[in-house]
C-alpha positions in Angstrom: 17.3 44.3 -3.0 16.5 41.7 -5.6 18.3 38.4 -6.4 17.1 37.1 -9.8 17.4 33.4 -10.7 16.8 32.4 -14.3 15.2 29.0 -14.4 15.9 26.4 -17.1 13.5 23.5 -16.4 12.2 20.5 -18.2 8.6 21.7 -18.3 6.0 24.1 -17.0 4.9 21.8 -14.1 8.6 21.7 -12.9 8.6 25.5 -12.7 5.3 25.4 -10.7 7.0 23.2 -8.0 10.4 25.0 -8.1 9.3 28.6 -7.9 7.8 28.7 -4.4 10.3 26.1 -3.1 13.4 27.9 -4.3 12.2 31.4 -3.4 11.3 30.4 0.1 14.4 28.3 0.8 16.9 30.8 -0.6 15.1 33.8 0.9 15.1 32.2 4.4 18.9 31.7 4.2 19.8 35.0 2.5 17.6 37.4 4.4 17.2 40.9 3.2 16.9 39.8 -0.5 13.8 39.6 -2.6 14.4 36.3 -4.5 12.8 36.1 -7.9 12.6 33.2 -10.3 12.1 34.1 -14.0 11.4 31.5 -16.7 14.0 31.0 -19.3 13.3 27.4 -20.5 10.6 26.4 -21.4 8.7 29.3 -22.8 11.3 31.9 -23.6 11.7 31.4 -27.3 13.7 34.7 -27.7 16.6 33.3 -25.7 16.8 30.0 -27.5 14.2 28.3 -25.3 11.3 26.2 -26.3 7.6 26.2 -25.4 7.9 22.4 -25.1 9.4 20.5 -22.2 11.6 17.5 -21.7 15.2 16.7 -21.1 16.0 17.0 -24.8 14.9 20.6 -24.7 17.1 21.2 -21.6 20.1 19.7 -23.4 19.4 21.7 -26.6 19.2 24.9 -24.6 22.5 24.2 -22.8 24.3 23.5 -26.1 22.8 26.5 -27.8 23.7 28.8 -24.9 27.3 28.3 -24.1 29.2 29.9 -21.2 30.1 33.0 -23.2 26.6 33.5 -24.5 25.1 32.9 -21.0 27.3 35.6 -19.6 26.5 38.0 -22.4 22.7 37.4 -22.3 22.0 36.9 -18.7 24.8 38.0 -16.3 26.4 40.9 -18.1 24.0 41.8 -20.9 25.3 44.3 -23.5 21.8 45.1 -24.7 18.3 45.2 -23.1 15.5 43.1 -24.3 17.4 39.9 -25.2 16.5 38.1 -21.9 16.2 38.7 -18.2 19.2 40.0 -16.4 20.0 37.3 -13.8 22.4 36.9 -10.9 22.2 33.1 -11.2 20.9 30.5 -13.6 19.4 27.3 -12.2 19.3 24.3 -14.6 17.0 21.5 -13.6 17.0 17.9 -15.0 15.1 14.9 -13.8 16.9 11.6 -13.1 14.0 9.3 -14.1 15.4 9.5 -17.7 18.3 7.2 -16.4 15.6 4.5 -16.1 13.9 5.5 -19.3 17.1 5.6 -21.3 19.5 3.1 -19.5 22.5 3.8 -21.8 22.1 7.6 -21.8 25.2 8.3 -19.6 27.4 6.2 -21.8 26.1 7.8 -25.0 26.7 11.2 -23.5 30.3 10.4 -22.4 29.9 10.4 -18.7 30.5 7.4 -16.3 27.4 5.2 -15.9 26.6 4.3 -12.3 26.8 0.6 -11.4 23.7 1.0 -9.3 21.0 3.7 -9.5 21.1 4.8 -5.9 19.8 8.3 -5.1 23.4 9.5 -4.7 24.5 7.9 -8.0 21.5 9.3 -9.9 22.3 12.8 -8.6 26.0 12.6 -9.5 25.2 11.3 -13.0 22.6 14.0 -13.7 25.1 16.7 -12.5 27.7 15.2 -14.8 25.4 15.2 -17.7 24.6 18.9 -17.1 28.3 19.7 -16.8 28.9 18.0 -20.1 26.2 20.0 -21.8 26.8 23.4 -20.1 30.6 23.3 -20.4 31.5 21.0 -23.3 34.9 22.7 -23.5 36.9 22.4 -20.3 38.4 25.9 -20.4 35.1 27.7 -21.2 33.6 28.1 -17.7 33.2 31.8 -17.8 29.9 31.7 -15.9 30.8 29.2 -13.2 29.6 29.2 -10.4 26.7 31.4 -11.5 25.1 28.5 -13.4 23.9 26.1 -10.8 22.9 22.4 -11.6 19.8 21.0 -10.0 19.5 17.2 -10.1 16.0 16.1 -9.4 17.0 12.6 -8.1 13.7 11.2 -9.4 11.8 14.2 -10.6 10.6 17.5 -9.2 7.5 15.7 -8.0 9.9 14.1 -5.4 9.9 17.4 -3.5 6.1 17.8 -3.9 5.7 14.4 -2.3 8.1 15.4 0.5 5.6 18.2 1.3 2.6 16.0 1.1 4.1 13.4 3.4 6.2 15.0 6.1 6.9 11.6 7.6 8.7 10.4 4.6 12.3 10.3 5.8 14.2 10.0 2.5 12.0 11.4 -0.3 14.8 11.3 -2.9 15.0 7.5 -2.5 11.5 6.6 -3.7 9.6 7.0 -6.9 7.1 9.8 -6.2 4.5 8.9 -8.8 2.8 6.1 -6.9 2.6 8.3 -3.8 1.1 11.2 -5.8 -1.5 8.8 -7.4 -2.6 7.8 -3.9 -3.2 11.4 -3.0 -4.8 12.3 -6.3 -6.0 9.2 -8.2 -7.4 11.5 -10.9 -3.8 12.0 -12.1 -3.6 8.5 -13.4 -3.7 7.3 -17.0 -5.8 4.2 -17.6 -4.5 0.6 -17.6 -2.5 0.9 -14.5 0.2 3.2 -15.8 2.3 5.1 -13.2 2.6 8.1 -15.5 0.9 11.3 -14.4 -1.5 13.6 -16.2 0.3 16.8 -15.7 -1.0 20.3 -16.0 0.0 23.7 -14.5 -3.5 24.1 -13.0 -3.4 20.7 -11.3 0.1 21.2 -10.0 -0.7 24.6 -8.6 -3.6 23.1 -6.7 -1.5 20.3 -5.3 1.3 22.7 -4.3 -1.2 24.8 -2.4 -2.7 21.7 -0.8 0.8 20.5 0.2 1.8 23.9 1.6 5.0 23.5 -0.4 6.5 26.9 0.3 5.7 26.7 4.0 7.5 23.4 4.3 10.6 24.3 2.3 13.0 24.1 5.2 11.8 20.5 6.1 12.0 19.5 2.5 15.5 20.7 2.0 16.7 19.0 5.2 15.4 15.6 3.8 16.5 16.1 0.2 20.3 16.3 -0.1 20.4 16.8 -3.9 18.0 19.8 -3.6 20.0 21.0 -0.6 23.2 21.1 -2.7 21.7 23.4 -5.3 20.1 25.6 -2.5 23.5 26.0 -0.8 25.1 27.1 -4.1 22.4 29.6 -4.7 22.6 31.0 -1.2 26.3 31.4 -1.5 25.7 33.5 -4.7 22.9 35.4 -3.1 25.0 36.2 0.0 27.9 37.5 -2.1 25.4 39.6 -4.2 24.0 41.2 -1.0 27.5 41.9 0.4 28.6 43.5 -2.9 25.6 45.8 -3.1 25.1 46.7 0.5 25.8 50.4 1.4 
């Protein structure tokens, strides 16, 4: 029996990290289900997605695909061919944008945290996603099937958690310097902490880190990730119960 999760992510490298991690973590907790992740954003232009990445594209996708449209396109499609039929949608957003755009929360109409602790970053990102996914309070036709995933720094946080099993609180540290120690070739010149990202590089690092195999340990050390996993497992368990003979 399949449980299909449609992934709305900032970019292709985020999907590279999330696919093995989510599939293994949800599958281990909802046994008997074949967990699948299918890309919706970026790359699925037919459903209002974009081949480009970034938080602006995630926001645009959310606003273009309101709750009623998400239900009609993904959860209870009336016609075939307009997008993958899903049992859940997972919407990922990095929290590093709160550092890059300090007044973003205020501009988007959500409370700005007094201090950017890991917990505050996660809460703020989930509030932003709520604002974009359900701009009208009464229009929550797809809740809880649309799950918010706040990457408290970025999805690279969970990659670093796999690379360094001794790191007790991965969501509390900037993952980029740690990734650059492991793979200096990812660095731009002049001391920048930005990363040269590519799907090929990220697949290689995920394999090196044994990301899927370490999913349980990663979830245990990453509360924001664990919150999204728990929501997906609840949906998966209900799906299995509803379709069991």
